[in-house]
Structures are given as structure tokens and as C-alpha cells.
C-alpha positions as CSV (number, residue, x, y, z in Angstrom):
1,M,94.2,188.3,160.3
2,A,91.5,186.7,157.9
3,L,87.8,187.5,158.8
4,R,85.3,184.6,159.8
5,L,81.9,183.9,158.7
6,V,79.9,181.5,160.0
7,A,75.9,180.8,159.0
8,I,73.7,178.5,161.1
9,G,70.0,177.5,160.5
10,D,68.4,175.4,158.2
11,S,67.8,174.1,154.9
12,T,67.7,177.7,152.7
13,V,71.2,178.2,154.7
14,E,72.4,174.2,153.9
15,G,71.5,175.4,150.0
16,L,68.5,173.2,149.2
17,Q,67.5,173.2,145.5
18,D,70.9,175.5,144.4
19,P,72.6,172.3,143.0
20,G,76.3,172.1,142.4
21,P,79.0,169.7,141.3
22,G,79.3,166.3,143.0
23,G,75.4,167.0,144.0
24,V,76.5,169.3,146.9
25,Y,74.2,172.1,147.0
26,I,75.4,175.6,146.4
27,G,73.4,178.2,148.3
28,W,72.8,181.7,148.7
29,A,75.0,181.5,152.3
30,D,78.2,179.9,150.3
31,R,76.9,182.9,147.6
32,F,77.9,185.5,150.0
33,A,80.5,184.2,151.6
34,S,82.0,184.5,148.0
35,H,80.8,188.0,147.7
36,L,82.4,188.7,151.3
37,D,85.7,187.3,150.5
38,V,85.9,190.1,147.3
39,I,85.6,192.9,150.0
40,H,87.7,190.5,152.7
41,P,90.2,188.6,150.8
42,G,91.4,185.5,152.6
43,L,87.9,185.1,154.4
44,L,87.2,182.1,156.7
45,Y,83.9,180.7,155.8
46,A,82.0,177.8,157.9
47,N,78.4,176.5,157.3
48,L,76.8,174.5,160.3
49,A,73.3,174.4,159.0
50,V,71.2,171.4,159.0
51,R,67.9,171.3,156.8
52,G,64.8,170.6,158.7
53,Q,65.9,172.1,162.0
54,T,63.5,174.1,164.5
55,T,64.8,177.3,165.9
56,H,65.0,175.2,169.2
57,E,67.1,172.7,167.2
58,V,69.5,175.1,165.7
59,R,69.8,177.2,168.9
60,Q,71.1,173.3,170.9
61,T,73.0,172.1,168.5
62,Q,74.7,174.9,166.2
63,L,75.0,178.1,167.9
64,H,77.7,176.9,170.4
65,P,79.8,175.5,167.9
66,A,79.1,178.6,166.4
67,L,80.2,180.5,168.8
68,A,83.6,178.6,169.5
69,L,84.4,179.5,166.0
70,A,84.5,183.3,166.8
71,P,82.8,184.7,163.8
72,D,83.4,188.4,162.7
73,F,80.3,188.0,161.0
74,A,77.4,185.5,161.9
75,V,74.5,184.5,159.3
76,V,71.1,183.4,161.2
77,V,67.8,182.4,159.3
78,A,65.7,180.0,161.5
79,G,61.9,179.6,162.0
80,V,60.5,178.5,158.7
81,N,60.3,174.9,160.3
82,D,58.9,176.5,163.3
83,I,55.6,177.8,161.4
84,L,55.2,174.5,159.4
85,R,54.5,172.8,162.8
86,P,50.7,171.8,163.7
87,R,51.6,173.5,167.1
88,F,53.4,177.0,166.6
89,D,55.0,178.4,169.7
90,R,55.5,181.6,169.2
91,E,57.5,182.8,172.6
92,A,59.8,179.8,172.1
93,L,60.7,181.0,168.6
94,R,60.9,185.0,169.9
95,D,63.0,183.2,172.6
96,N,65.3,181.2,170.6
97,L,66.0,184.0,167.8
98,F,66.9,186.4,170.6
99,A,69.1,184.0,172.4
100,M,70.9,183.0,169.2
101,H,71.3,187.0,168.2
102,A,72.1,187.8,171.7
103,E,75.1,185.3,172.2
104,L,76.7,186.2,168.9
105,T,76.6,190.2,169.2
106,A,78.0,189.1,172.8
107,I,81.2,187.6,171.4
108,G,81.6,190.5,168.9
109,A,80.3,189.4,165.5
110,R,77.9,191.1,163.2
111,V,75.3,189.0,162.3
112,I,73.0,189.3,159.3
113,T,69.7,187.9,158.4
114,F,66.4,188.6,156.7
115,T,62.5,188.7,156.7
116,M,60.4,186.1,154.4
117,P,58.7,187.1,151.7
118,D,54.7,186.2,151.6
119,M,54.6,183.0,150.2
120,A,51.1,183.1,149.2
121,R,51.8,184.4,145.8
122,V,54.1,181.3,145.1
123,A,51.8,178.4,146.9
124,P,48.0,180.2,147.4
125,I,47.7,177.6,150.0
126,A,50.4,179.6,152.4
127,V,47.8,182.2,152.6
128,V,46.4,180.1,156.2
129,L,50.2,180.8,157.7
130,R,50.6,184.3,156.5
131,S,49.9,185.2,160.7
132,R,52.9,183.2,161.6
133,L,55.3,184.3,159.1
134,Q,54.2,187.9,159.8
135,F,55.0,187.2,163.8
136,L,58.6,185.5,162.3
137,N,59.2,188.2,160.4
138,S,58.6,191.0,163.4
139,V,60.8,189.3,165.8
140,T,63.3,189.3,162.9
141,T,63.3,192.9,162.6
142,Q,62.9,192.9,166.4
143,C,66.7,191.6,166.7
144,R,67.8,194.8,164.7
145,E,66.3,196.5,167.1
146,R,67.8,194.7,170.3
147,Y,71.3,193.9,169.2
148,G,72.1,195.6,165.9
149,S,72.0,192.7,163.5
150,I,71.6,193.8,159.7
151,V,68.6,192.5,158.6
152,V,67.7,192.8,154.9
153,D,64.3,193.2,154.2
154,L,63.0,190.8,151.4
155,A,59.4,190.7,152.8
156,S,59.2,194.1,151.5
157,V,60.3,193.3,148.2
158,P,57.8,192.6,145.5
159,A,60.7,190.4,143.6
160,A,61.1,188.3,146.0
161,S,57.9,186.4,146.0
162,H,57.9,186.0,142.4
163,P,57.2,182.3,141.5
164,A,60.4,182.2,138.9
165,L,62.9,182.5,141.8
166,W,60.9,180.0,143.8
167,H,61.3,175.8,143.5
168,T,59.2,173.8,142.6
169,D,58.8,172.7,146.8
170,R,57.5,176.2,147.3
171,L,59.6,176.0,150.7
172,H,63.2,176.8,148.5
173,G,64.5,179.7,146.7
174,N,65.5,178.0,143.0
175,S,69.4,178.8,141.7
176,E,68.5,182.5,140.5
177,G,66.5,183.0,144.1
178,H,69.5,181.9,146.1
179,R,71.9,184.4,143.7
180,R,69.6,187.8,144.7
181,I,69.1,186.5,148.4
182,A,73.3,186.4,148.5
183,A,73.7,189.9,146.4
184,A,70.9,191.2,149.1
185,L,72.8,190.6,152.1
186,A,76.1,191.3,150.6
187,E,74.7,194.3,149.8
188,A,73.6,195.0,153.0
189,V,77.3,194.8,154.3
190,G,79.0,197.2,151.2
191,C,79.7,195.0,148.7
192,Q,78.6,196.2,144.7
193,V,76.0,193.7,143.1
194,A,73.9,194.0,140.3
195,D,70.4,194.9,140.6
196,W,68.8,191.9,142.8
197,R,65.1,193.7,143.2
198,A,64.2,193.7,139.2
199,E,61.2,191.4,139.0
200,P,61.5,188.2,136.8
201,P,60.0,188.6,133.1
202,P,56.1,188.5,134.0
203,T,54.6,184.7,133.7
204,P,51.4,183.8,132.0
205,E,48.3,184.0,133.4
206,R,46.6,180.7,134.4
207,S,43.1,179.6,134.8
208,R,41.5,179.0,138.0
209,A,41.5,174.8,136.8
210,R,44.9,175.2,136.2
211,V,45.7,176.8,139.5
212,A,43.8,173.7,141.1
213,L,45.3,171.3,139.4
214,N,48.8,172.8,140.3
215,E,47.6,173.2,144.0
216,A,46.7,169.4,143.6
217,A,50.0,167.9,142.4
218,W,52.1,169.8,144.7
219,V,49.6,169.2,147.8
220,G,50.6,165.2,146.7
221,S,54.2,165.6,145.8
222,H,55.5,167.7,148.1
223,L,53.1,168.6,151.1
224,L,51.6,165.3,151.9
225,P,55.1,163.4,151.9
226,W,56.3,166.0,154.2
227,A,53.5,165.7,156.8
228,W,53.1,161.9,156.8
229,E,57.4,162.5,157.4
230,H,56.7,164.3,160.5
231,A,53.5,162.5,161.4
232,R,56.5,159.6,162.0
233,G,58.7,161.8,164.2
234,Q,61.4,161.9,161.4
235,S,62.7,165.0,160.2
236,S,64.2,166.1,156.9
237,G,67.4,166.8,158.6
238,Q,67.5,162.8,160.6
239,D,71.2,161.4,160.0
240,I,72.1,164.9,158.2
241,V,75.5,166.7,159.0
242,C,76.4,170.0,157.9
243,K,78.1,170.5,154.7
244,R,80.7,172.8,156.0
245,P,81.6,172.5,159.7
246,N,84.9,174.1,159.8
247,L,86.2,177.7,158.9
248,L,88.2,177.5,155.2
249,P,88.8,179.8,153.0
250,V,86.1,180.4,150.0
251,T,88.3,179.6,147.4
């Protein structure tokens, strides 16, 4: 019987900023499925992730469909949208992540996830969110201790926060970043992969003036539009459906 992989979560699981043919995003979850298909030929894969969703929304809209697909492996990555909200509910985030890991584990799925790297190297303004990110990572680590989930500790790998692996929006990996995350997860389940921890070539030093200009450009092109969208009660995932709702062969 073919093994089943189901991925749930937010935009990074959906694959944003890793473009593929026909305008469809690929992403590390799809790439991980391809790795897993090598050691488990005939693997069936579904991706229920929707951009912009918080842990509460993932739990409410994706968890039960994922359980119904009876996965052998389940990818669960969510929480960044929680920490970006003006009001951060720590207890709700913990409860939602624990519930997703617990319920998937209870049906026999091996749950896979990862910690988030410190984004201050990519977006200096992100230093104000550092304590929130650390809390998210601590909850993720607790999922390993409580439920036996596989947790890849990207936060401990310096290369994971290298600007060369991130899209200009500073929220998503670029194609190389997605490739490396997929390799990290694949390695964690026994696949032979290329070295994903190697530091990319060093980036040129920038003057303070250049850093300030880049920050201002990012705030104008990414942060303010995002803040305005949420101030109006909208989400990037509004009217978006998941790209792969059914279990299908990888190739």
C-alpha cells in the first residue's frame, strides 16, 4: 500500500515565492514529497495549506480534512501569521499547535515540522518580534517532547537566516531557500541529500545609509500593504483554496 503524505499550514507550506510552471508555486513541501517518493516509491501526497492562515485557522479548516486522508507522514508548519498580528495570543498558539500534533499522532501519522530562524539578519526590523519567534520555536520543540514529532532545528543553523535564501518580501524563502528546507526535512526521515547547511557566498557589506534605504523600500512595498490589508479585516488567503486537496502520486 502506498504511503501517504499530507501537508498543512500557511503560505510557506503552500510554497510562496518558489514559482513553477504555469504560475503554480512549488515550495519545499512539494520538493520534500519528491525526496520521500525516492525511498517510498508511489507515495501519495496532498497539500492543504492556505496562505495567510493563523494556527487557529489551520486547525479549524485543515486539520480534519488532513485526518480524513489518514496520512503516514504529516507536515505541520504554522504560527508565523500569529506572531505578526498586533495582538499575540501565546496560549492560543500553544493550544492549536499541540492539538494538531496530538490528533495527527493519535491516528498513527509521523508529524514533521521545523523551528523558524531568526529573521533579524534578513529584516533588521524583525528584532522586535524576536521574543514571539522564540516562543513559537519553544512550542515547536515541546511538540517533539510531547508527541514524538520530528523537529528540524533550522533556528540553530546559521545558513538558514542568510539573506541569499530569502525572497525580497523577507517572509518567504526563495527557490534556493525552499530547496534547502526540503533537503533538511528529507534528511531527517532518512533520505540522502546534498549539504543544505553550507553558508551561501558572502554578501557585500552595506553602508548604514543603504541599509536604511532598503528598510524604507521594504516597509513601503511589503509591510504597509500587509498592515493595511489586515486593518481592513482581509487576509492574503481570502478566497484562496489549497492547491492539492486530494492524495495524488508525486510524479
